[in-house]
C-alpha positions as CSV (number, residue, x, y, z in Angstrom):
1,M,-12.2,-1.3,37.8
2,Q,-14.6,-0.6,35.1
3,L,-14.0,-2.7,32.1
4,P,-13.6,-1.6,28.6
5,G,-14.7,-3.0,24.9
6,Y,-14.9,-6.7,24.8
7,Q,-14.6,-7.2,28.4
8,R,-17.9,-4.9,28.8
9,D,-19.3,-7.1,25.9
10,I,-18.8,-10.1,27.6
11,V,-20.3,-9.0,31.2
12,R,-23.4,-8.2,28.9
13,Q,-23.4,-11.6,26.8
14,L,-22.9,-13.7,30.0
15,K,-25.7,-11.9,31.8
16,G,-27.9,-12.3,29.1
17,R,-27.4,-16.2,28.8
18,L,-27.7,-16.4,32.6
19,A,-31.0,-15.2,32.1
20,E,-32.2,-17.6,29.5
21,E,-34.2,-20.5,30.5
22,R,-32.2,-22.6,28.1
23,R,-29.6,-24.1,30.6
24,F,-25.9,-24.4,29.6
25,I,-22.7,-24.5,31.4
26,Q,-20.9,-21.0,30.6
27,V,-17.0,-21.3,30.0
28,I,-14.8,-18.3,30.5
29,T,-11.4,-18.9,29.0
30,G,-8.3,-16.6,28.2
31,P,-4.9,-15.3,28.7
32,R,-4.0,-14.7,32.1
33,Q,-4.4,-11.0,33.7
34,T,-6.8,-9.7,31.0
35,G,-10.0,-9.4,33.2
36,K,-11.4,-12.7,33.1
37,T,-11.9,-12.6,37.1
38,T,-13.0,-9.1,37.1
39,A,-15.8,-9.4,34.7
40,I,-17.0,-12.2,36.3
41,L,-16.9,-10.5,40.1
42,Q,-18.6,-7.6,38.2
43,T,-21.4,-9.8,36.6
44,L,-21.6,-11.0,40.1
45,E,-21.8,-7.5,41.2
46,D,-24.8,-6.4,38.9
47,T,-26.9,-9.7,39.0
48,S,-29.4,-10.3,41.5
49,L,-29.3,-14.1,41.5
50,P,-27.7,-16.0,44.8
51,S,-24.4,-16.7,43.8
52,I,-21.4,-18.4,45.3
53,Y,-17.6,-18.1,43.5
54,G,-14.7,-20.3,44.4
55,A,-11.0,-20.1,42.7
56,A,-8.9,-23.3,42.7
57,D,-5.9,-21.2,42.9
58,Y,-4.2,-22.4,46.0
59,P,-0.8,-23.4,46.5
60,S,-2.0,-26.4,47.2
61,V,-4.1,-27.6,44.4
62,P,-7.9,-28.9,45.7
63,D,-9.4,-32.2,44.4
64,F,-12.5,-32.9,43.4
65,N,-14.1,-32.8,47.1
66,W,-13.6,-28.9,46.6
67,I,-16.4,-29.3,43.8
68,E,-18.2,-31.2,45.4
69,S,-18.3,-28.7,48.7
70,R,-18.9,-26.1,46.3
71,W,-21.7,-27.4,44.3
72,N,-23.7,-28.6,48.0
73,E,-23.9,-25.0,48.9
74,A,-25.3,-23.8,45.9
75,R,-27.8,-26.6,45.9
76,L,-28.5,-25.5,49.6
77,K,-29.2,-22.4,48.2
78,A,-31.3,-23.6,45.5
79,S,-33.3,-25.7,47.3
80,A,-36.4,-23.1,47.1
81,G,-36.5,-23.4,43.5
82,Q,-34.6,-20.4,42.9
83,K,-31.6,-19.9,40.6
84,V,-28.2,-20.0,42.0
85,L,-24.7,-19.2,40.2
86,L,-22.3,-21.2,41.1
87,V,-18.8,-19.8,39.9
88,L,-15.4,-21.8,39.7
89,D,-12.5,-20.1,38.7
90,E,-8.5,-21.3,37.7
91,I,-10.7,-24.9,37.2
92,Q,-8.0,-26.6,35.5
93,K,-6.1,-26.7,37.9
94,I,-8.3,-30.0,39.5
95,T,-7.5,-33.1,38.1
96,G,-10.6,-34.6,37.2
97,W,-12.4,-31.6,36.8
98,D,-14.6,-32.7,33.6
99,E,-15.8,-35.8,34.6
100,T,-17.1,-34.4,38.4
101,I,-18.8,-31.3,37.0
102,K,-20.5,-33.6,34.0
103,G,-21.8,-35.7,37.2
104,F,-23.2,-33.0,39.0
105,W,-24.6,-31.0,35.9
106,D,-26.5,-34.4,34.6
107,Y,-27.7,-35.1,38.1
108,D,-29.3,-31.7,38.7
109,T,-30.5,-31.5,35.2
110,R,-32.5,-34.5,35.8
111,K,-33.7,-33.5,39.2
112,G,-34.6,-29.7,37.9
113,I,-32.1,-28.3,40.8
114,P,-31.6,-24.8,39.3
115,V,-27.9,-24.7,39.5
116,Q,-26.2,-22.0,36.8
117,L,-22.4,-22.9,36.2
118,V,-19.8,-20.7,35.1
119,L,-16.3,-21.8,35.1
120,L,-13.5,-19.9,34.1
121,G,-9.8,-21.1,32.9
122,S,-6.6,-19.5,31.5
123,T,-5.5,-22.3,29.3
124,A,-7.4,-23.5,26.8
125,L,-5.8,-26.9,25.7
126,I,-6.9,-28.4,29.3
127,M,-10.3,-26.5,29.4
128,H,-10.9,-27.7,25.8
129,A,-9.7,-31.1,26.3
130,G,-12.3,-31.7,29.0
131,L,-15.1,-29.2,27.3
132,K,-14.9,-32.0,23.9
133,E,-14.5,-35.0,25.9
134,S,-16.6,-34.9,28.8
135,L,-19.1,-32.2,28.4
136,A,-20.1,-32.4,24.5
137,G,-23.3,-30.3,24.2
138,R,-23.7,-28.8,27.8
139,F,-21.3,-25.3,27.2
140,E,-21.2,-22.1,25.7
141,L,-17.3,-20.9,25.1
142,L,-16.9,-17.1,25.5
143,T,-13.0,-15.6,25.1
144,C,-11.4,-13.0,26.8
145,T,-8.5,-11.8,24.5
146,H,-5.6,-9.4,25.3
147,W,-6.8,-5.6,25.5
148,S,-7.1,-3.5,22.1
149,W,-6.1,-0.2,21.6
150,K,-9.1,1.4,22.4
151,E,-9.8,-0.5,25.5
152,C,-6.0,0.7,26.7
153,R,-6.8,4.0,25.6
154,D,-10.2,4.5,27.2
155,C,-9.1,3.1,30.7
156,F,-5.9,4.1,30.6
157,G,-5.8,7.4,28.9
158,W,-2.7,5.8,26.9
159,N,-1.3,7.4,23.7
160,L,-0.8,4.9,20.5
161,D,3.0,4.7,21.0
162,Q,2.3,3.5,24.6
163,Y,0.2,1.1,23.7
164,I,2.3,-0.5,21.4
165,Y,5.5,-0.5,23.3
166,F,3.5,-0.9,26.7
167,G,0.8,-4.1,24.9
168,G,-2.2,-5.1,26.6
169,Y,-2.1,-6.1,30.2
170,P,-4.6,-4.1,32.1
171,G,-2.4,-5.0,35.7
172,A,0.7,-3.6,34.6
173,A,-0.3,-0.1,33.7
174,S,0.0,1.5,37.1
175,L,3.8,0.1,36.7
176,I,4.7,2.2,33.1
177,D,6.4,4.9,34.8
178,D,9.1,2.4,35.9
179,Q,9.8,0.8,32.6
180,D,12.3,-1.5,34.8
181,R,9.7,-2.6,37.1
182,W,7.2,-2.8,34.4
183,A,9.4,-4.7,32.6
184,K,10.3,-7.2,35.6
185,Y,6.6,-7.9,36.2
186,I,6.0,-8.6,32.7
187,R,8.7,-11.6,32.4
188,E,8.3,-12.9,36.2
189,S,4.8,-12.6,36.9
190,L,2.9,-13.0,33.2
191,I,5.7,-14.7,31.2
192,E,7.1,-16.7,33.5
193,T,4.1,-17.4,35.4
194,T,2.3,-18.8,32.5
195,I,4.7,-21.0,31.4
196,T,5.4,-22.6,34.2
197,R,2.0,-22.7,35.5
198,D,-0.5,-22.8,32.6
199,V,1.7,-25.3,30.3
200,L,4.8,-26.9,32.3
201,L,2.2,-27.9,35.5
202,L,-0.2,-29.4,33.5
203,H,1.4,-30.5,30.0
204,R,4.5,-33.2,29.7
205,V,7.5,-31.5,28.4
206,E,10.5,-33.2,28.3
207,K,12.6,-30.5,28.0
208,P,11.3,-27.1,29.7
209,A,14.2,-25.1,29.3
210,L,13.9,-25.3,25.4
211,L,10.4,-24.6,25.4
212,H,11.6,-21.3,27.4
213,Q,13.9,-21.0,24.4
214,F,11.6,-21.4,21.9
215,F,9.1,-18.7,23.2
216,Y,12.1,-16.1,23.7
217,L,13.0,-16.7,20.2
218,A,9.6,-16.5,18.8
219,C,9.5,-12.9,20.4
220,E,12.9,-11.9,19.2
221,Y,11.4,-13.1,15.3
222,A,8.1,-11.7,16.4
223,G,6.5,-10.5,13.1
224,Q,9.0,-12.4,10.8
225,I,8.6,-15.6,8.9
226,L,11.0,-18.1,10.2
227,S,11.1,-22.3,9.6
228,Y,11.5,-24.8,12.7
229,N,14.3,-25.9,10.9
230,K,16.4,-22.5,11.2
231,M,15.1,-21.6,14.8
232,L,16.5,-25.4,15.2
233,G,20.0,-23.9,14.6
234,Q,19.4,-21.2,17.0
235,L,18.3,-23.6,19.8
236,T,20.4,-25.8,22.1
237,D,19.2,-29.4,22.2
238,A,16.5,-28.5,20.2
239,G,15.3,-32.1,19.6
240,N,13.2,-32.1,16.0
241,T,10.7,-29.6,14.2
242,T,7.7,-32.1,15.8
243,T,8.8,-31.0,19.0
244,L,9.0,-27.5,17.9
245,A,5.9,-27.8,16.8
246,H,4.3,-29.0,20.1
247,Y,5.5,-26.1,21.8
248,Q,4.4,-24.2,19.8
249,S,0.4,-25.5,20.1
250,L,1.0,-25.4,23.6
251,L,2.4,-21.5,23.5
252,E,-0.9,-21.1,21.2
253,E,-3.4,-22.8,23.9
254,A,-2.1,-20.5,26.9
255,F,-2.7,-17.7,24.7
256,I,0.6,-16.0,24.5
257,L,1.9,-16.8,20.9
258,R,0.3,-17.4,17.4
259,G,2.2,-18.9,14.5
260,V,0.0,-17.6,11.9
261,P,0.5,-20.1,8.5
262,K,1.8,-18.8,4.8
263,W,-2.0,-19.1,2.5
264,T,-1.2,-21.1,-0.4
265,G,-4.6,-21.7,-1.4
266,T,-4.7,-25.5,-0.5
267,A,-4.8,-26.6,3.1
268,L,-1.8,-29.5,3.1
269,R,1.0,-26.8,2.0
270,R,-0.2,-24.4,4.3
271,R,0.4,-27.1,7.4
272,A,3.8,-27.7,6.4
273,S,4.8,-23.9,5.6
274,S,6.8,-21.7,8.0
275,P,4.8,-19.8,10.2
276,K,5.1,-16.1,10.8
277,W,5.2,-15.5,14.6
278,I,3.0,-13.6,16.7
279,P,3.2,-12.8,20.1
280,L,-0.3,-12.1,21.2
281,N,0.6,-9.1,23.1
282,T,3.5,-6.5,22.4
283,A,4.5,-6.5,26.0
284,L,5.8,-10.1,25.4
285,I,7.9,-8.6,23.3
286,T,9.5,-5.5,24.4
287,A,9.8,-6.8,28.4
288,I,12.5,-9.1,27.6
289,S,14.4,-6.9,25.0
290,G,16.3,-4.8,27.6
291,R,15.3,-1.3,25.5
292,N,12.9,1.4,26.9
293,L,10.1,3.0,24.8
294,A,12.7,5.9,23.8
295,E,15.3,3.2,22.4
296,W,12.2,1.5,20.6
297,R,11.0,4.7,19.1
298,G,14.4,5.8,17.8
299,D,15.1,2.7,15.6
300,P,12.8,2.6,12.8
301,R,13.5,-0.9,11.9
302,M,12.9,-2.1,14.8
303,W,9.5,0.0,15.6
304,G,8.3,-0.3,12.3
305,R,8.4,-4.7,13.2
306,L,6.7,-3.8,16.6
307,V,4.1,-1.8,14.6
308,E,3.6,-4.6,12.1
309,T,3.5,-7.3,15.0
310,A,0.7,-4.9,16.6
311,V,-1.6,-4.8,13.7
312,G,-1.1,-8.7,13.1
313,L,-2.5,-9.2,17.1
314,H,-4.9,-7.1,16.6
315,L,-6.0,-9.1,14.0
316,V,-5.4,-12.4,15.9
317,N,-7.1,-11.4,19.0
318,E,-10.3,-10.2,17.4
319,S,-10.3,-13.2,15.6
320,S,-11.8,-15.0,18.5
321,G,-15.5,-16.4,17.8
322,K,-15.6,-14.8,14.4
323,A,-15.9,-16.1,11.0
324,Y,-12.4,-14.7,9.4
325,E,-8.8,-16.9,9.5
326,V,-5.5,-15.1,9.5
327,Y,-2.9,-16.1,7.3
328,Y,0.3,-14.2,5.8
329,W,1.4,-14.6,1.7
330,R,5.1,-14.8,0.3
331,D,6.7,-15.7,-3.2
332,R,10.1,-14.8,-3.3
333,D,11.1,-11.6,-2.2
334,R,7.4,-10.3,-2.3
335,E,5.4,-10.7,0.8
336,V,2.0,-9.5,1.7
337,D,1.9,-8.8,5.6
338,Y,-1.3,-10.4,6.3
339,V,-4.3,-12.0,4.5
340,L,-7.7,-12.3,6.2
341,K,-9.9,-15.8,4.6
342,Q,-13.6,-15.2,5.3
343,G,-15.0,-18.3,3.3
344,N,-14.2,-17.8,0.0
345,A,-12.9,-14.2,-0.4
346,L,-10.0,-13.2,1.1
347,V,-8.5,-9.8,2.0
348,G,-5.0,-9.0,1.4
349,I,-2.9,-6.6,4.3
350,E,0.3,-4.8,3.9
351,V,1.7,-2.6,6.6
352,K,3.7,0.6,5.6
353,S,5.5,1.2,9.2
354,G,8.5,3.2,8.2
355,R,10.5,-0.2,7.9
356,K,12.4,-0.5,4.7
357,R,11.4,-3.6,2.1
358,K,12.8,-5.1,-0.9
359,S,9.5,-4.8,-2.7
360,S,5.4,-5.1,-2.5
361,G,3.9,-8.0,-2.9
362,M,0.5,-6.7,-3.2
363,P,0.4,-6.5,-7.0
364,A,1.9,-9.9,-7.4
365,F,-0.9,-11.4,-4.6
366,K,-3.8,-9.5,-6.4
367,K,-3.2,-10.9,-9.7
368,K,-3.0,-14.3,-8.5
369,Y,-5.6,-14.4,-6.1
370,N,-8.1,-11.9,-6.9
371,P,-8.9,-10.6,-3.2
372,Q,-12.0,-9.3,-2.3
373,N,-10.3,-6.3,-1.1
374,I,-6.8,-4.8,-0.4
375,F,-5.6,-2.4,2.6
376,I,-2.5,-0.6,3.0
377,V,-2.0,-0.1,6.9
378,G,0.1,2.6,7.5
379,S,2.0,5.6,5.5
380,G,-0.3,6.6,2.2
381,G,-3.0,4.6,3.6
382,I,-5.3,3.7,6.8
383,P,-3.6,5.5,9.8
384,V,-2.5,2.3,12.2
385,R,-4.0,4.3,14.7
386,D,-7.5,4.0,12.5
387,F,-7.2,0.3,11.6
388,L,-6.9,-0.9,15.2
389,E,-10.1,1.0,15.9
390,S,-11.7,-1.0,13.2
391,A,-13.1,-4.5,13.7
392,P,-11.0,-6.5,10.9
393,E,-14.5,-8.4,9.8
394,T,-16.0,-5.5,8.3
395,L,-13.0,-5.2,5.7
396,F,-14.4,-7.8,3.8
397,N,-17.8,-5.4,3.6
398,L,-15.9,-2.3,2.3
């Protein structure tokens, strides 16, 4: 499969970096089933460099000897002085991977052995910890995010309703004609695999059942503002708000959920605000709902929430590697769905999706913060389709 959009950009960026004389470890991270391995295999097909690919995704997790064996293969190929590309996939599964790689990388750097390394992983918490603690100054990061509307349209021929309901998981695209089967795949192969293998297997979680409940509740309230205290009232054996904040960070680092903070003007108050919950793929919402596309589309309130969430996840997913940050704003019953901040500039975004609202918060937000730009997405403003095809960072320049 040829990769569309940003995946194609990642292949292009990676090939450009590997062709440079400068030597850095290239790290590709992102959610499961979004094309990381496909991107690197496509790169290997297109490059003239000799290469070695190894994946640590075994039922029995290998140890550091597995890394050493792959590395020695690469060194053997590089013995004639030619650059060799070594790719290690699912590297976060190996205990002590970072120190092992640091030793080999620093040795080869001193000896002038031209092994060029690419690492792939699907959980940012472990990857970033190892990178920052052991490999600081030695790596560059590339992030695959969930597939966008344009990418799913171009690759699968979907219409906008299909994208908003089925979301951006390319591996599930072939199943959408059987919606029950599609939903089961999302639940079992993506949601449960991410939680059990990328979170519970790699981190100490005292209450695994509570983590599951927390994620499902955040999906149920997608696009809505729900405080930790209110969540505690709906969870069994819930512990405290510190526990929920920790679970939020784990799910964010697994690339399946984001708690968008409230814009208040001060960092301290933002940290204490109630999050607006944005699952980073609408499939995470619809697959656990028990409702098919026709049922979602036939309920204006439900569909409106899903459209608002699709706009939010577009902003969040596209923010990877960009200079802007994503917030929401609320003052009593007045709300602005999303606020983008870049430097000292603000952009306000209100989504009109057919869902009934008490009142628009945009006039009050504009009066209080004097944003650089404001936008209405949906009825009376930018069509949702056009907005999802735009690059959010350009909103500051219009």
